[in-house]
N, C-alpha and C positions, 0 to 999 in steps of 0.2 A: 575179406570185406568184412564190415561189423554186421552184426546179429539184426541190429535196428531193421525193420524194413524199410528199403531204399535208400538207406544212408551208406555212401560211398566215400571213406575219407579222402580219397585221391580226388575225388568229382569236387568236393568242397573246397579243397586246396586250389584245384585248378581255377574255379568261380573266383574265390576270395583273391587271388593272384590276378585274376583277368580284369575284376573291378578295382583295385588296386591301381591297375596299370592306366585305366581309364581315368582313374581319380588325379593319378599324376600327370598325364597328359593335359587335362584340364587346367591344373595349377599351372603347369608350364605355359599354356596358352595365355594364362592372366597375370605372369610374372610381372609385368611393368606396372602392375597396380601395387605391387609392394606386400608385404606379409600382414599378418594379423597380430603381430606383438604389440603395436599401438591402438589398436582398436578395441572398444570398451566390449565387456562380454555382452551387457545388455544389448547393445547392437547386433551382436553375432545371434543372441537368442532370437531378436527380432526378425533378423534373416533367413535365420531357419525356418522361423514360423511361416515367413513368406515363400520361401522354396517349396517346403511342404505343401502349403495351400496350391500352389500350381500343380503339382504332381496330383493331390486330392481331386483337384477341379477337373483334369484330363481323365481321371479313373473314373470319376462320378458319371461325368458326361457320355464316357462310355458304355459304362454300366445302367444308368438311368434312361438314357436316350439313346443308345445304340450309335451315338457319335464315333465313329471311325477316328483313333487317333495315331498319329505318325509314331511308329515305333523306335524310330532313331531320335526321335525329339524326345520321347518318354524315358527313354535311357539317360540321355543328356542332362534330364532333369533330376533325375534320380542320382546320378552322380553329383550334380551340384550339391543335393540335400545332403549327400554323405560328405563332401568337402565343408560344408558349412558346420555339419555336424562335429567333424573331426577337428576344428579350427576352434569352435566352442569347446569341446572336450581337453582339447591341449592348453587351452586358456584358464580352465578350472582347473588343471593340473598344478597351475604356475601361480595363481592368485593366491593372496594370502588370506 
């Protein structure tokens, strides 16, 4: 185990793999929509901001007002943020 308090490389790897699996599962559910090669990076940036706002609203409502949130729904929104972030990241790698 690493000497950094609470850091367990195996735990990190397991979490990253589980999150990536969730991302892939969501991407597969939306395959019919096509890829993002023909999508403008500005639209992806807007979509990322929109998805992020949904997560922030759910968390803010919980923190500020005690509004309970559905853990499964919040987890799905976090995966949506990650997927759009990945698409934008990929797009920025290939744009000239």
